[in-house]
VEXKOLNU-282183 format. One record per residue: residue in one letter; x, y, z of N, C-alpha, C, O in turn. Coordinates in steps of 0.2 Angstrom, whole numbers, padded with zeros to 4 digits, always signed. Example, Ala and Ser with C-alpha at 12.3 -4.5 7.8 and 13.67 -1.06 7.14 Angstrom:
a+0066-0028+0039+0062-0022+0039+0066-0016+0039+0071-0017+0042/s+0064-0011+0035+0068-0005+0036+0064+0000+0039+0067+0006+0040/
This chain:
x-0009+0139-0098-0008+0132-0095-0005+0130-0089+0001+0132-0090/x-0006+0127-0084-0002+0124-0078+0000+0117-0081-0003+0114-0086/x+0006+0115-0078+0009+0110-0081+0005+0104-0079+0006+0098-0082/x+0002+0104-0072-0004+0099-0072-0008+0099-0077-0009+0093-0078/x-0011+0103-0081-0014+0104-0086-0012+0100-0094-0016+0099-0099/x-0006+0100-0093-0002+0098-0101-0005+0091-0104-0002+0087-0100/x-0008+0088-0108-0009+0081-0110-0002+0077-0113+0001+0078-0118/x-0003+0073-0108+0005+0068-0111+0002+0062-0116-0002+0057-0114/x+0004+0063-0121+0001+0059-0125+0008+0058-0129+0013+0061-0129/x+0005+0051-0135+0012+0047-0138+0017+0053-0141+0023+0053-0141/x+0012+0058-0144+0016+0061-0148+0021+0066-0144+0026+0070-0146/x+0019+0065-0138+0023+0072-0136+0029+0068-0130+0032+0072-0127/x+0028+0061-0130+0032+0056-0128+0037+0056-0134+0043+0058-0131/x+0037+0055-0141+0040+0055-0145+0045+0060-0148+0051+0060-0151/x+0042+0066-0145+0044+0073-0146+0050+0074-0142+0055+0075-0145/x+0048+0074-0136+0054+0073-0130+0061+0069-0132+0067+0072-0133/x+0059+0062-0134+0064+0057-0136+0069+0062-0141+0074+0064-0140/x+0065+0061-0146+0069+0066-0152+0072+0070-0148+0078+0070-0149/x+0070+0075-0145+0076+0080-0140+0082+0078-0138+0088+0079-0140/x+0079+0074-0134+0084+0070-0128+0089+0066-0128+0094+0066-0125/x+0084+0061-0132+0089+0055-0135+0085+0050-0139+0081+0045-0138/x+0088+0054-0147+0086+0053-0152+0085+0045-0153+0080+0042-0155/x+0090+0042-0151+0092+0034-0152+0085+0030-0151+0084+0025-0155/x+0082+0034-0146+0076+0030-0144+0069+0033-0148+0063+0031-0146/x+0069+0036-0151+0062+0041-0154+0061+0037-0158+0056+0039-0161/x+0063+0031-0161+0060+0027-0168+0056+0020-0163+0051+0016-0165/x+0059+0019-0157+0055+0013-0153+0046+0016-0153+0044+0022-0154/x+0043+0010-0154+0038+0010-0152+0033+0013-0145+0034+0010-0140/x+0028+0016-0145+0024+0019-0140+0017+0019-0138+0013+0022-0141/x+0016+0015-0132+0010+0013-0131+0010+0016-0123+0015+0015-0119/x+0004+0019-0122+0004+0020-0115+0001+0015-0111-0004+0013-0113/x+0003+0015-0106+0000+0010-0099-0003+0014-0094-0002+0019-0092/x-0011+0007-0093-0014+0011-0090-0013+0011-0082-0011+0006-0080/x-0015+0015-0079-0014+0017-0072-0008+0023-0070-0004+0026-0074/x-0009+0024-0063-0002+0029-0061-0006+0035-0062-0010+0036-0066/x-0004+0038-0056-0006+0045-0054-0002+0050-0053-0002+0055-0056/x+0002+0048-0049+0009+0053-0047+0014+0053-0054+0017+0058-0056/x+0013+0048-0058+0018+0049-0064+0014+0044-0070+0010+0039-0069/x+0015+0046-0076+0011+0042-0080+0016+0038-0084+0022+0040-0087/x+0013+0031-0084+0018+0028-0087+0017+0025-0095+0012+0023-0096/x+0023+0025-0101+0023+0024-0108+0030+0018-0108+0035+0017-0106/x+0025+0014-0111+0029+0008-0116+0034+0010-0121+0032+0014-0126/x+0041+0008-0120+0045+0009-0125+0049+0004-0128+0054+0001-0126/x+0045+0003-0134+0046-0005-0138+0047-0010-0133+0042-0010-0129/x+0050-0014-0131+0050-0022-0128+0051-0021-0123+0047-0022-0118/x+0060-0016-0120+0062-0019-0115+0062-0010-0111+0066-0009-0107/x+0059-0005-0113+0059+0000-0109+0053+0006-0106+0050+0007-0111/x+0052+0008-0103+0045+0013-0102+0049+0019-0098+0053+0019-0094/x+0043+0025-0102+0046+0033-0100+0042+0034-0094+0037+0031-0094/x+0043+0037-0089+0042+0039-0083+0041+0044-0083+0046+0048-0083/x+0033+0047-0084+0032+0053-0086+0031+0058-0079+0024+0058-0078/x+0034+0061-0074+0030+0065-0069+0023+0070-0071+0023+0075-0075/x+0018+0067-0068+0011+0070-0069+0009+0074-0061+0010+0080-0060/x+0007+0072-0057+0002+0075-0053+0008+0075-0046+0006+0079-0041/x+0013+0071-0046+0018+0074-0040+0020+0081-0042+0021+0085-0047/x+0020+0082-0035+0023+0093-0036+0028+0093-0037+0030+0098-0040/x+0035+0087-0035+0039+0090-0034+0044+0084-0039+0041+0079-0041/x+0049+0084-0040+0053+0080-0047+0057+0073-0040+0061+0069-0041/x+0055+0075-0034+0061+0069-0028+0060+0064-0030+0066+0061-0031/x+0054+0059-0032+0052+0053-0031+0055+0050-0038+0055+0044-0038/x+0057+0054-0042+0059+0053-0048+0069+0051-0047+0073+0046-0048/x+0068+0058-0045+0076+0059-0044+0079+0055-0037+0085+0054-0037/x+0075+0052-0032+0076+0047-0027+0078+0039-0032+0083+0034-0030/x+0073+0039-0036+0075+0032-0040+0080+0033-0045+0085+0029-0045/x+0080+0037-0050+0088+0039-0052+0094+0038-0048+0099+0036-0052/x+0095+0040-0042+0099+0041-0037+0101+0032-0035+0106+0030-0035/x+0096+0029-0034+0096+0023-0026+0094+0017-0032+0095+0011-0031/x+0091+0017-0037+0089+0012-0039+0093+0007-0044+0092+0002-0046/x+0098+0012-0047+0104+0007-0048+0109+0003-0043+0112-0002-0045/x+0109+0006-0038+0113+0004-0034+0110-0003-0030+0113-0009-0029/x+0103-0002-0029+0097-0008-0026+0098-0014-0030+0101-0019-0027/x+0095-0013-0038+0093-0016-0042+0098-0023-0043+0096-0029-0044/x+0106-0022-0043+0110-0027-0042+0109-0034-0036+0111-0040-0036/x+0106-0030-0031+0107-0035-0025+0099-0038-0025+0098-0041-0019/x+0093-0037-0028+0088-0040-0028+0086-0045-0034+0087-0045-0040/x+0085-0050-0030+0081-0056-0033+0075-0057-0037+0073-0063-0039/x+0072-0052-0039+0068-0049-0043+0067-0044-0048+0070-0039-0045/x+0065-0042-0055+0068-0037-0058+0063-0031-0056+0057-0031-0054/x+0069-0025-0057+0064-0019-0053+0066-0014-0059+0071-0015-0062/x+0061-0009-0058+0063-0004-0063+0071+0002-0065+0071+0008-0063/x+0076+0000-0067+0079+0002-0067+0081+0009-0071+0081+0007-0077/x+0083+0015-0070+0084+0020-0073+0090+0020-0078+0095+0019-0076/x+0088+0021-0085+0094+0020-0091+0096+0028-0093+0102+0030-0094/x+0090+0031-0093+0090+0040-0096+0086+0043-0093+0080+0041-0091/x+0089+0050-0091+0086+0056-0088+0083+0060-0094+0085+0061-0100/x+0076+0062-0091+0073+0067-0097+0073+0073-0091+0071+0073-0085/x+0075+0078-0094+0077+0086-0091+0071+0090-0092+0068+0089-0098/x+0069+0095-0089+0062+0098-0089+0065+0102-0095+0071+0102-0096/x+0059+0106-0099+0060+0108-0107+0056+0113-0108+0051+0113-0103/x+0055+0118-0111+0052+0122-0113+0043+0118-0116+0038+0121-0116/x+0044+0110-0119+0042+0105-0122+0037+0102-0118+0031+0101-0120/x+0038+0101-0111+0039+0098-0104+0042+0101-0099+0048+0100-0098/x+0039+0104-0094+0043+0107-0089+0045+0104-0083+0048+0107-0078/x+0044+0096-0083+0044+0090-0079+0048+0087-0080+0051+0087-0086/x+0051+0082-0073+0055+0079-0076+0054+0071-0078+0050+0069-0074/x+0055+0067-0083+0054+0060-0084+0060+0057-0085+0065+0060-0086/x+0058+0050-0085+0064+0045-0085+0065+0039-0089+0060+0036-0089/x+0069+0037-0093+0067+0030-0098+0070+0025-0092+0074+0027-0088/x+0067+0020-0091+0068+0016-0087+0067+0008-0090+0062+0008-0094/x+0070+0002-0089+0069-0003-0090+0062-0007-0088+0061-0007-0082/x+0058-0010-0093+0053-0011-0092+0053-0019-0087+0057-0024-0087/x+0049-0019-0083+0047-0025-0078+0040-0030-0083+0035-0028-0085/x+0044-0036-0084+0037-0039-0088+0032-0040-0081+0034-0038-0075/x+0026-0044-0084+0020-0045-0079+0013-0043-0078+0011-0040-0083/x+0011-0043-0075+0004-0040-0074+0003-0037-0068+0003-0041-0063/x+0002-0031-0067+0001-0026-0061-0005-0032-0058-0010-0034-0061/x-0003-0034-0049-0008-0038-0046-0015-0036-0046-0020-0040-0046/x-0014-0029-0046-0023-0025-0046-0027-0028-0051-0033-0028-0051/x-0024-0029-0057-0027-0032-0062-0026-0041-0066-0026-0043-0071/x-0023-0044-0058-0019-0051-0059-0022-0055-0052-0026-0052-0049/x-0019-0059-0050-0019-0064-0045-0015-0068-0043-0012-0071-0048/x-0014-0070-0036-0008-0076-0037-0013-0081-0034-0017-0081-0029/x-0010-0088-0039-0013-0093-0038-0008-0097-0033-0011-0100-0028/x-0002-0098-0035+0004-0100-0031+0006-0098-0024+0012-0099-0022/x+0002-0096-0021+0003-0093-0013+0010-0095-0009+0014-0091-0008/x+0010-0101-0009+0016-0103-0005+0023-0101-0008+0028-0100-0005/x+0022-0100-0017+0031-0099-0020+0028-0092-0018+0033-0088-0016/x+0022-0088-0018+0023-0081-0019+0025-0078-0010+0027-0072-0009/x+0024-0082-0006+0027-0080+0001+0035-0080+0000+0040-0076+0002/x+0035-0087-0002+0044-0088-0002+0048-0082-0006+0053-0080-0003/x+0046-0080-0011+0048-0075-0014+0048-0068-0013+0052-0063-0015/x+0041-0066-0010+0042-0060-0007+0047-0059+0000+0050-0054+0002/x+0047-0066+0003+0051-0066+0009+0059-0064+0008+0063-0062+0012/x+0059-0068+0001+0068-0068-0001+0069-0060-0004+0075-0058-0004/x+0064-0058-0006+0064-0051-0010+0066-0045-0004+0070-0041-0006/x+0064-0045+0001+0064-0041+0005+0069-0043+0011+0071-0039+0015/x+0071-0049+0011+0079-0050+0016+0083-0050+0010+0089-0053+0011/x+0083-0046+0004+0089-0044+0001+0087-0037+0001+0092-0033-0001/x+0081-0034+0002+0080-0025+0003+0082-0024+0009+0086-0019+0009/x+0081-0026+0015+0080-0024+0020+0087-0026+0023+0088-0030+0027/x+0092-0022+0019+0099-0021+0024+0100-0015+0024+0096-0011+0021/x+0105-0013+0030+0107-0006+0033+0107-0002+0027+0112-0003+0023/x+0104+0003+0025+0106+0009+0022+0112+0015+0025+0113+0018+0030/x+0114+0016+0020+0119+0021+0021+0118+0028+0025+0113+0028+0027/x+0122+0034+0027+0119+0037+0030+0116+0041+0025+0111+0044+0027/x+0117+0043+0020+0115+0048+0014+0109+0045+0011+0106+0049+0007/x+0105+0040+0012+0101+0036+0010+0094+0041+0012+0095+0046+0016/x+0088+0041+0008+0083+0045+0010+0078+0043+0016+0076+0037+0018/x+0076+0048+0020+0072+0047+0022+0065+0049+0021+0063+0051+0015/x+0058+0046+0026+0054+0050+0023+0047+0052+0028+0045+0049+0033/x+0044+0058+0025+0039+0060+0031+0032+0057+0030+0027+0058+0034/x+0034+0054+0023+0024+0051+0025+0025+0042+0027+0021+0038+0029/x+0031+0042+0025+0032+0033+0026+0037+0033+0030+0041+0038+0030/x+0037+0026+0036+0040+0025+0039+0040+0027+0047+0044+0024+0050/x+0035+0030+0049+0033+0032+0055+0031+0025+0058+0027+0021+0056/x+0033+0026+0065+0030+0022+0070+0021+0023+0069+0019+0029+0069/x+0017+0017+0068+0010+0017+0069+0008+0023+0074+0004+0027+0071/x+0010+0024+0081+0008+0030+0082+0008+0035+0081+0004+0039+0084/x+0013+0037+0076+0011+0044+0071+0007+0043+0067+0007+0048+0062/x+0004+0037+0066+0000+0039+0059-0009+0037+0061-0013+0035+0058/x-0009+0040+0067-0016+0038+0069-0021+0044+0065-0027+0043+0064/x-0019+0048+0063-0023+0055+0060-0026+0051+0052-0032+0053+0050/x-0023+0048+0050-0024+0046+0043-0027+0040+0045-0033+0039+0044/x-0025+0034+0049-0029+0029+0051-0039+0031+0052-0044+0028+0049/x-0038+0036+0056-0045+0038+0059-0048+0040+0053-0053+0037+0053/x-0047+0044+0049-0049+0047+0041-0052+0041+0037-0057+0040+0035/x-0045+0036+0036-0048+0030+0034-0053+0026+0036-0058+0023+0032/x-0053+0026+0043-0056+0021+0047-0064+0025+0045-0067+0021+0041/x-0065+0029+0047-0073+0032+0048-0075+0031+0040-0080+0028+0040/x-0072+0032+0035-0074+0033+0029-0077+0025+0027-0083+0024+0025/x-0072+0020+0027-0073+0014+0024-0075+0008+0028-0078+0003+0025/x-0074+0008+0034-0072+0001+0039-0082+0001+0039-0085+0005+0040/x-0083-0008+0038-0090-0009+0041-0090-0010+0047-0085-0012+0050/x-0097-0007+0051-0099-0008+0057-0096-0013+0059-0091-0014+0063/x-0100-0019+0056-0097-0025+0060-0090-0027+0061-0088-0031+0065/x-0085-0024+0058-0079-0026+0058-0074-0019+0063-0068-0019+0065/x-0079-0015+0064-0075-0009+0068-0072-0011+0074-0067-0008+0076/x-0075-0016+0078-0070-0016+0084-0063-0019+0083-0058-0018+0086/x-0064-0025+0078-0057-0028+0076-0053-0026+0074-0048-0026+0077/x-0055-0021+0067-0049-0016+0064-0046-0012+0073-0041-0012+0076/x-0051-0011+0073-0048-0004+0081-0044-0007+0085-0040-0004+0087/x-0046-0015+0085-0040-0016+0091-0034-0019+0087-0029-0020+0091/x-0034-0022+0079-0026-0022+0077-0024-0014+0077-0018-0014+0080/x-0026-0011+0076-0022-0004+0075-0021-0002+0083-0016+0002+0083/x-0023-0003+0088-0022-0001+0095-0017-0005+0098-0013-0003+0102/x-0016-0011+0095-0012-0017+0097-0003-0013+0093+0002-0013+0097/x-0004-0011+0085+0002-0008+0082+0005-0002+0085+0011-0001+0086/x+0000+0001+0088+0003+0007+0091+0007+0006+0098+0011+0010+0100/x+0005+0000+0102+0007+0000+0108+0014-0005+0107+0018-0006+0112/x+0015-0007+0101+0019-0010+0100+0026-0006+0101+0025+0000+0103/x+0033-0008+0101+0039-0005+0105+0040-0004+0097+0039-0009+0093/x+0043+0002+0097+0047+0005+0090+0053+0000+0086+0055-0005+0089/x+0055+0002+0080+0059+0000+0081+0067+0002+0081+0068+0008+0080/x+0071-0002+0082+0076-0002+0089+0084-0003+0084+0090-0002+0085/x+0082-0006+0078+0089-0007+0074+0091-0003+0070+0087+0002+0068/x+0097-0003+0066+0098+0002+0059+0094+0003+0056+0090-0002+0054/x+0093+0011+0053+0089+0010+0045+0091+0006+0041+0097+0006+0039/x+0085+0003+0040+0086-0003+0034+0083+0001+0027+0080+0006+0027/x+0085-0002+0022+0082-0001+0015+0073-0003+0014+0071-0009+0015/x+0070+0000+0013+0063-0001+0013+0057+0001+0006+0056+0007+0005/x+0053-0003+0003+0052+0001-0002+0046+0004+0000+0044+0008-0004/x+0042+0003+0006+0037+0010+0008+0032+0008+0004+0028+0005+0008/x+0029+0007-0002+0021+0009-0003+0021+0001-0008+0021+0002-0015/x+0022-0005-0004+0019-0013-0007+0013-0012-0007+0010-0010-0002/x+0009-0014-0012+0002-0013-0014+0000-0014-0020+0003-0010-0024/x-0004-0019-0021-0007-0021-0026-0005-0019-0033-0005-0023-0037/x-0004-0012-0035-0004-0010-0040+0004-0008-0040+0006-0005-0045/x+0009-0009-0036+0015-0009-0035+0019-0015-0037+0025-0014-0039/x+0016-0023-0037+0019-0027-0039+0017-0030-0046+0011-0029-0048/x+0020-0034-0050+0018-0037-0054+0018-0045-0054+0022-0048-0051/x+0014-0050-0057+0016-0056-0058+0014-0059-0063+0011-0057-0068/x+0018-0067-0062+0016-0069-0069+0017-0076-0067+0021-0077-0063/x+0012-0082-0071+0012-0088-0069+0010-0089-0061+0013-0092-0057/x+0005-0085-0060+0003-0086-0053+0006-0083-0047+0002-0083-0043/x+0011-0081-0046+0016-0077-0042+0019-0072-0043+0019-0071-0049/x+0022-0069-0039+0027-0063-0037+0031-0064-0044+0033-0070-0046/x+0033-0056-0048+0038-0057-0053+0042-0053-0054+0047-0054-0058/x+0039-0045-0049+0044-0040-0050+0040-0035-0047+0034-0035-0048/x+0044-0031-0042+0044-0025-0040+0043-0018-0043+0048-0016-0047/x+0038-0014-0043+0039-0008-0045+0038-0002-0042+0037-0002-0036/x+0038+0004-0044+0036+0012-0040+0041+0011-0035+0039+0008-0030/x+0046+0014-0035+0053+0014-0028+0051+0020-0028+0056+0022-0025/x+0047+0025-0029+0047+0031-0026+0046+0035-0020+0048+0041-0019/x+0043+0029-0015+0044+0031-0008+0048+0027-0006+0048+0027+0001/x+0052+0025-0009+0057+0021-0004+0061+0026+0000+0062+0032-0001/x+0064+0021+0006+0068+0026+0012+0071+0023+0018+0071+0017+0017/x+0073+0025+0021+0079+0019+0025+0075+0022+0033+0074+0027+0035/x+0074+0016+0034+0071+0014+0042+0067+0008+0044+0071+0003+0042/x+0060+0007+0047+0057+0001+0048+0055-0003+0043+0051-0001+0039/x+0057-0008+0043+0054-0012+0038+0047-0017+0040+0045-0021+0037/x+0044-0014+0046+0039-0016+0045+0035-0013+0040+0029-0015+0040/x+0036-0008+0036+0031-0004+0033+0031-0010+0026+0026-0009+0022/x+0035-0015+0024+0035-0018+0019+0034-0025+0022+0034-0029+0018/x+0032-0027+0028+0031-0031+0031+0023-0033+0030+0021-0039+0029/x+0020-0028+0032+0013-0027+0031+0011-0031+0023+0005-0033+0022/x+0015-0031+0018+0013-0035+0012+0012-0041+0014+0007-0044+0012/x+0015-0044+0018+0014-0051+0018+0003-0052+0021+0000-0058+0022/x+0001-0048+0022-0007-0048+0021-0010-0044+0016-0015-0045+0013/x-0006-0037+0014-0010-0034+0009-0008-0038+0002-0012-0036-0003/x-0004-0042+0001-0003-0043-0007-0003-0052-0007-0006-0055-0012/x+0000-0054+0000-0002-0063-0002-0008-0066-0001-0012-0063+0002/x-0009-0070-0004-0017-0074-0003-0017-0078+0005-0012-0081+0007/x-0024-0076+0007-0025-0079+0013-0022-0085+0017-0022-0090+0013/x-0021-0085+0021-0018-0093+0025-0009-0092+0024-0005-0096+0027/x-0006-0087+0021+0003-0087+0018+0005-0082+0023+0011-0084+0024/x+0003-0078+0027+0007-0074+0030+0013-0078+0036+0019-0077+0037/x+0010-0082+0039+0013-0087+0042+0021-0090+0041+0026-0091+0044/x+0019-0093+0034+0024-0094+0031+0029-0089+0027+0035-0089+0025/x+0024-0082+0025+0030-0077+0025+0036-0077+0028+0042-0077+0026/x+0033-0076+0035+0037-0073+0041+0042-0079+0043+0046-0078+0046/x+0040-0084+0041+0044-0091+0044+0051-0089+0039+0056-0090+0041/x+0049-0087+0033+0055-0088+0028+0058-0081+0029+0064-0080+0030/x+0054-0077+0030+0059-0069+0030+0064-0069+0037+0069-0065+0037/x+0063-0073+0042+0065-0075+0047+0068-0070+0052+0070-0071+0058/x+0068-0064+0049+0070-0058+0054+0066-0054+0057+0068-0050+0061/x+0060-0054+0056+0055-0051+0061+0053-0053+0067+0051-0059+0069/x+0055-0048+0072+0050-0051+0079+0044-0049+0082+0041-0045+0078/x+0042-0049+0086+0035-0051+0089+0033-0042+0088+0028-0041+0084/x+0036-0036+0091+0036-0031+0090+0034-0029+0082+0028-0027+0080/x+0039-0031+0078+0040-0029+0071+0032-0033+0067+0028-0029+0063/x+0031-0038+0067+0025-0040+0067+0019-0037+0068+0015-0035+0064/x+0018-0035+0075+0012-0030+0077+0012-0024+0073+0007-0022+0070/x+0019-0022+0073+0017-0014+0070+0014-0016+0061+0010-0014+0058/x+0018-0021+0059+0015-0022+0053+0008-0026+0050+0005-0027+0044/x+0007-0026+0056-0001-0030+0056-0006-0023+0055-0011-0021+0051/x-0002-0019+0059-0007-0014+0060-0005-0009+0055-0008-0004+0056/x-0001-0009+0051-0001-0006+0045-0002-0008+0040-0002-0004+0036/x-0004-0014+0039-0008-0017+0034-0014-0016+0034-0017-0015+0029/x-0017-0016+0043-0024-0013+0041-0026-0005+0038-0031-0004+0035/x-0020-0002+0040-0021+0005+0036-0020+0005+0029-0023+0009+0026/x-0016+0001+0027-0015+0000+0018-0021-0002+0017-0022+0002+0012/x-0025-0007+0019-0030-0011+0016-0036-0004+0017-0039-0003+0012/x-0036+0000+0022-0041+0006+0024-0040+0010+0017-0045+0011+0013/x-0033+0011+0017-0032+0017+0011-0035+0016+0002-0037+0019-0002/x-0032+0006+0003-0037+0004-0003-0043+0004-0005-0045+0006-0011/x-0046+0002-0001-0053+0003+0000-0057+0012+0000-0063+0013-0002/x-0053+0015+0002-0055+0022+0002-0055+0024-0006-0059+0027-0009/x-0048+0021-0008-0047+0023-0017-0051+0021-0021-0053+0024-0026/x-0053+0015-0020-0058+0011-0021-0064+0014-0021-0066+0014-0027/x-0068+0018-0016-0072+0020-0016-0073+0028-0020-0078+0030-0023/x-0067+0030-0020-0066+0036-0024-0068+0035-0032-0071+0038-0036/x-0064+0029-0032-0067+0027-0041-0071+0026-0039-0073+0028-0045/x-0076+0024-0037-0084+0022-0038-0088+0028-0038-0094+0028-0041/x-0084+0033-0034-0090+0040-0035-0088+0043-0041-0091+0048-0043/x-0082+0042-0046-0079+0045-0051-0076+0051-0048-0077+0056-0050/x-0072+0050-0042-0068+0057-0038-0060+0054-0042-0058+0048-0043/x-0056+0061-0044-0051+0062-0048-0046+0057-0043-0047+0056-0037/x-0042+0054-0045-0034+0048-0044-0040+0042-0039-0037+0038-0035/x-0048+0042-0041-0052+0036-0037-0047+0028-0043-0043+0028-0048/x-0049+0022-0039-0047+0016-0042-0053+0012-0041-0054+0011-0035/x-0056+0010-0045-0061+0006-0044-0060-0001-0041-0063-0005-0037/x-0055-0003-0045-0053-0010-0045-0049-0011-0037-0049-0017-0034/x-0047-0007-0035-0042-0007-0028-0046-0007-0024-0043-0008-0018/x-0053-0007-0023-0060-0007-0015-0060-0014-0014-0058-0016-0009/x-0061-0019-0020-0061-0025-0018-0055-0028-0016-0055-0033-0012/x-0050-0026-0017-0043-0028-0015-0042-0025-0009-0040-0029-0004/x-0043-0019-0008-0044-0018-0001-0048-0022+0005-0046-0024+0011/x-0052-0022+0002-0058-0027+0008-0055-0035+0009-0055-0037+0015/x-0052-0037+0002-0049-0045+0004-0044-0044+0009-0043-0048+0014/x-0038-0039+0008-0033-0038+0011-0033-0036+0020-0029-0038+0024/x-0039-0033+0020-0044-0031+0027-0045-0039+0031-0044-0041+0037/x-0049-0043+0026-0049-0049+0030-0045-0054+0031-0046-0059+0034/x-0040-0053+0028-0034-0056+0028-0030-0054+0036-0027-0058+0040/x-0030-0047+0036-0029-0044+0044-0031-0047+0048-0027-0049+0052/x-0039-0046+0049-0042-0049+0053-0043-0057+0055-0045-0059+0061/x-0041-0062+0050-0040-0070+0050-0033-0073+0052-0032-0077+0056/x-0028-0068+0048-0020-0071+0049-0018-0068+0054-0018-0062+0054/x-0016-0072+0060-0015-0066+0065-0007-0070+0067-0005-0070+0073/x-0004-0073+0062+0002-0076+0064+0005-0077+0071+0010-0080+0071/
């Protein structure tokens, strides 16, 4: 049996805790729906266990262990902070981490009704996160590139899911991002993967940010795309006014990256509708709504 075939159950999680962190083994364990690279289990009321599942290497978890304790105190929203490390063993030959639980409902299962508040909250969070990263901060081969380096992925998503009546407008947004000047500032801390499953909401607004496995030092436009991917229609301009640090080139890159992320969500939704592994049926409508915002809210 390969490690990817190991069934992760509550009993397995409890056994691992008993082996490596026995003081936590008596807490209630509940599975959290969702997750692909990692599977989450709620541990008591204040903790969660993040189990490496489909991720081929432990790099993402190890990155979170190293850097989230540094970043968390600087951020105005709750983020998961590692409190215990689980190491590979005969029982489970992959990494796992005990982290603080971020309360709220994932946006892909919830909604934002207080759009202006959410725009201000997201802008404040990203202003706090987007500070110059140290020289030893991680870089990313998958995230962080200028849009012109992402054309293969865009074309693949584009041909798979773009409705014919939107094709010309979506292509124009992408071409404009590809033509935009590159980021010329110092590498900043970037979450990198802000989409509806990686933020939580409560009381109609953003209340937490999760899954920092993609974090890197680089171009903040990868996060600024969230103005369209996460926020309700008509609030992108308010977000950028409050953020106040994005020039025209950054906004152009961000809008193109928002189109890319929207198409990815739509493709994952399509895969879910077809019953393919890793597919997320509820991501399709979220992606289409985000794409509509990209085309309508030009800032």
